[in-house]
N, C-alpha and C positions, 0 to 999 in steps of 0.2 A: 406274362411279360417279364423277361429278365433284363437286367441292366446291360449285360454284354450284348444282348440281341439289339436293344435300342442304340448302343454305340455302333454296332455294325451296320444298322439301317441308316444311321446318320452319315457314316463314312461312304456307304455305297451311294447315297444320294449326291454326295460331294463328287464322287468319281464320275457320275453320269454328266454332271454340268459343272465341271471344275472351274472354267473361266467365269461362269455367272456367280458361283459361290465366292470366288476370289475377288470379284468386283464388289459384291455386297460386303465383304469383309473390310473393304477400305472405309465404308460408311461407319461400320462398328468401330474401327480404329480411330477414325477422325472424331467420333463422338466421345470415346474414352479420353483422347488427348486434350479435349476441350471441357472435360467434366470436372466435378469436384473430387473425383477419386484420386487424390494426390496426397503424398506424405512427404513433407519438407520439399515441395515443389516437384517431386518426381511422380509421374503418373503410373498407375498400376499397369502391368503388362498382361496380356491374355492370349489365348489360342481360340481357334474357330469353334471347336466342338464343345458344347457346355457340359456340365455335370448334371446327369439325369438320375433321378430317384423315383421309385414306384411307392405305392401305398404300403407295400410290404416293408420296404426299407424304413419308411417313416414310422410304422408300428414298431420296428426293431429299435429304432432310436429312442422312442418314448420308453420302451421297456428297459433298455440298458441304462438310461438315465435314472429311472425310478429305483432300480437296484443300487446303482452307484450312490445316489443321494441318501439312501437308507443307511449305507456304510458310512458316508461322511457324518451323518448325524450322530452315529454311535461313536465314531472316532473323536468328534468335537466334544461330546459329553463326557467321555473318558478323560480327555485332556483337561478339562475344566475342573474335574473332581480328583484326579489322581496325579500327585507330584511326581511320582516315579515314572508314570507314563509321560508326563510333560518333559522329563529329562531326556527322553529319546529324540525329541525334535531339536534340542540344543539352542533354542531361541535366547537372545539376550534378555536380561531382566526387564529392560524398558519395554520391549515388545510384548513379553509375557504379561506384564502388568496391564497393558492396553488390551490384550486378548481376554484377560480374566475379568474385565469390567462387567457389570450387570447388563445383560441384553435388554434392549428397549422394545424389541419386536421378536416374532417367532422365527422369521426367515434367517437361517444362519448364513446361507450363501446366496444372496439375492440375485447375483448375475454372474455367469461364467460362460467360458467357451471351452468345451471339452474336446480335444483334438484326439482322434482315433485313426488308426490304420484299419481300413475296412475292406474286407474281401468281398467283392460284389457278386461273386458266384457262390461261395459257401455261406456268406453272411456272418462269418466270424470276424473278430476284431481284436486289436490290442490298443491299449491306451498309450498316447504319446505325451500329452501334457494336459494339466488341469489349470486353466487360466481364469483367474477370478476378477477382481476389480478392474484391471487394466484391459479387460477384454474389449477387442476392437474389431474393425473391418465390416461393420454393418453397412456403412456407406459404400464400401467397395462392392459388396454384393448388390446393393440397390442400383448403382451406376452400371455395373456390368450387365444387369438384366435389362436396363434401358437400351444399352448398346446392342445386346443380343437380338432384340426385337426388330432391329434393322436388317437382319441378315436373311438370306434365302433359306438358310438351313433351318432357322426358327420357323419361318412361314410354312415351309413344307411339313415340318413336325406338327404344327398347329392345326393343319388341314386334317390330320388323322387322329390326333390326341387332344384331350384337354390339358392344358399347361398352367401351373400355378407357381407363384413365387412366394417368398417369405416376407412378411411384414415385420420389421425389427425396431422401429422407432416409436411409433404410437403405442405399440404394445409394452415397450419398456417404460415409457412415462407413466402409462396407466398402472403398471405393476408396481413401480416404485412409489407412486402416490398412494396406492392401496396399502402398501406396507407401512408408509409414513402415518397414515391415518389410524393404524393400530396403536400408536404411541400416545402417551399421556400429553394433553395440551395441544394436539394437532390442530392446525388452522385450516379453514375451509379453503383459503387461497394463499398457499405458502409461497414463500420467496425461496427459490431453488438456486443453488449454485453448483455448476459443474466444475470440479476442481482437478487441477493437474499441474505438474511442472511444465510450463508451456514449451520449453525447448523440446520436450518429448511428445507433445500433444498432437492429436489429429483434429485440428481446429475446425475444418470443414464439417466433420462428423458431429462435433459438439454443436455447431450452429443448427443443424437439423434436429438434434435432440432438444435444443432449446425451443424451437418452434413447436415440437410435439408437446412439451410441457405447457406451453401457452395455450395450445388447443384445449387442454384439460383444466384451464382456469388458473394456472399457476404463474407467477412471475418467474423469470429465469435469467441468469447471467453466467458468464463464463469467467473463471477466476484463476489467476496464478496463485497457487497455494502459499507461496512465500509472502504474498502481499495482503493475505488475510489479516484483519486486526480485531483483537478481542478486548472489549471494554465494557464495563457496567453490565456484565452478564450476558452480553450479546456478541456475535461474530459478524463482522462487516467485510464486504468486498468493495471494489472500486466504485460501485454505484451508491454506497453509503447507506444501503438498507440492511436491516438486521436479517441474517440468513436463517431460515428454518430447517431446510433440508439440503444436505450435500450429497450429490451423486459423485462418488470418489472414483476418478480415473487414475489418480496417482497411485502407482503400485507401492506396496509396503516396503520393498527393499530400497526404493528411492527416498521415501520418507524417512527410513532409518539412516540412510546415507547422509540426509540433510537435516538431521534431527534438530540441531540448534537453530536452523533457519526457519522452521515451521512451528515455533513455540506458541504462537497465538492460536493456530489451527488445533494443536494438541491440547492446549489449555481448554478450549471451548468443548472439545470431545470429551475430556475427563470429567468436565463439570456438567455434561449433558446440556450444554446450551444450544446444541443443534442435533438433529437427527442425522446420523452418518450411515449412508448406504453405499457400499457395504462397510461393516465395521471390521476391526482388525482380526476378529475370529476367522475371517476368510483366508488368513494366511496359513492356517493349518492345513487347507486343501491345496493352496497355491504352491507351497514350497515342495521342491521335488523330493526332499527327504521323506515325504509321505509314501512314496513308492516302495522304499526300503521298510517303512514301519507297518504297511499293510501286510507284509509277509512275516512280521515279527511274532514270536510266540505270545507276547502280551496282547497283541491285537487278535490273534486267532482264538484266544480264550473267550472273547465276548462277542465275536461274530458267530453266526449260525453255520451250520455245516454247508448250507447252500452258498452262503456269502463267501465262506473261505475258498470254496470250489470256484466261485466267481473270480476272486482275486488271483488265484493260481492260474486260471485260464486266460485272464485278460490284462493283468498288470505285470509288465516285464520284470524279470529278476533284476534287483538293484542292490548295489552295495557302496558304502562310503569308500573313498579311495584310501582312508585311514583305518578301515575295519581290519581287525586282526584276521578274520576269516576271508578276506578279499582274495579271489582266485587270480592272483597277480600273475602267475606264469601263464595261465590260460588266456589272459586279456593280452598279454604281450605277444604271445605266439599264435593267436587265432583271431587276428585284428578284424576280419570281416563280420565277426559275431558281436562286436562291442562298440559302444558309443560312450564318449565322456561329456558330462554336462556339469555346469555350475549348479549349485543347490538352489540359488535364488536369482534368476535372471529372466529376461524376456527378449523377444525378437531374435531368438537363437544365438545370442551373443555367447561366445566362448565355448561352442559346441565343437567336439572333434569326433568324426566317425571314422573307424578303421577302413571301411570300403573306399573312402576317398583318397587313400594313400597307397601308391604303387610300391613304395619302399617300405619293407618291413623294419629297416633300421630307423627310418624316420618316425614310424609309428611308435617303436619302443622308446624313442627319445621323448615323444609327446607324452606317453604314459608315465614315464619316469618323472617328467617335469610336473605333472599334475597329481602326483601321489602326495596329496596335501589336503589340509582343511578347506572346506568349501566346494569340493568336487566329488562326484559320483560316477560309477561305472554302471552301465546298463546294457542288458541284453538288446542287441539291435535286431529290429524287425524289418524285413524286406517289404517295401510297399507294394500294394497291388497296382498293376500297370494296365493302362487303357491306350487305345489309338487316339491320336489328335493330329492337327495340322496347323502350321503357322503360315498365314497368308500375308504377313506384314510386308514382305518383298515381292508380292505378286503370285500368279498361279504356277510359276515354274518351281514347284517344291513338292516334296513327298511327305507321306505320312510318317509320324514318328511315334515311338512309345514313350509314355510319360508315367511317372510314379505319382501316386495319389495320396492326399492327406485330407481328411474330412473333419471339419470343425463344427461342433454341435453347440449352438447357442442355447442356454438354459436361463429361463427367468423365473425366479422363485421356485425352483425345483422342477419346472416343466420345460420339456423340449420346445423350442420356439422357431428354430431355423437352422440354416447351414451356411458355412463359409468353406469353399473348396479351393484347395491349392494343389498344384502339380509341379514337377521338376523334371528335367530331362535326365537328371541322375537319380540316385537312390536316396538323396537327402533332400527334404523339402524345407527350406528356411530362407530367410532374407539374405543370409551371407552366401547362400549356394544358388542365388538367382531363381527364387521361387517365382511361380506364375499363378495368378488367380483366375479362377473360372466362374461364370454365373451358375448358380444352383437352381434347378427347376424340378418340380414334381410332375411327373407324366402319368396321366390317368386315361383309361379307356373311355371313349365317347359313349 
């Protein structure tokens, strides 16, 4: 059973009863529009054909994550012990000091979403982004799967196959509490705080995570990071209770940007008054400079031959825009092969892809304007495409080809689930009108 065959089968069923499928799509859309899958009041958008994966794909994801995390562990160890290696990352001293604090637990990257370009036929892949502490969209996948079950397409697929979805909330609460209990002085019923800059927060998602923590016997509150107060050796949120465990959703770049505003939070972290999941060491994987460093001779020295081959095959060539060896003329003259990204950002902010520009002169203007600190150039990978259909305006519509991006949720180093996004163009990001799809595993009955 191949993914492209499942996609063809799904589309063929739609063609046979197009009006009926379009009608059921309205139920799906109505559910989503009334759901909690919202970010700043905007509902997630979707298409009718879900993303389907087989047991072979899931095995591939487990394997690629296992290898990647082995590399992460080696890079983090080298960063912590070798000052010359640390200098490659270029982190400011305040962040470096936070990273080098003594670890309170074994898990170096407790939570992440690893975004990949996955070829559904060859099973090859290229990495797109390593997202650590701010990893989100668990609730989008949950709500999209609720909506999917209202469709005729899903019911027809379920008649022939066993269908499974991914559980992403209770599993994280259980995982993070297990990590917490490795620490000295851990309490049986800890008080947990989910912490973020609330103007950037996915609050509906936080509420569901809070309920999951409560299922496992913990207390939980959602906190604006700037409002936390540290006194007498304890950190407090708005409920006035001492916090034992922080699930950090505030990304490191935002914390460093608002460094003076989060002094109480940072003081509690430095003095080990709270257990921070994840700790600042996660920034080593999160910052996009790692793509360049993975190809660096200093990294190649401590990776195995197999690991270096893995990096060469799956990590796109990356160079800082200020590198002396930057292939500057090639980037300017072969725009479709390159993408420019800020070193430390999220939500695809400030990303420029050459394929999106018809004018070569406009692209050269963008490249020249971003030949500065804080930006990198990266080899552009053309995403795998699949057929889908948009019934949002009724049955009078045709199939379209969409580009795919596969996000792999990883909890304490183990693959846990998938967040699927597509785009009508070659770029999949919030600024290029990305679309989310429900992700399901299809197994033979």
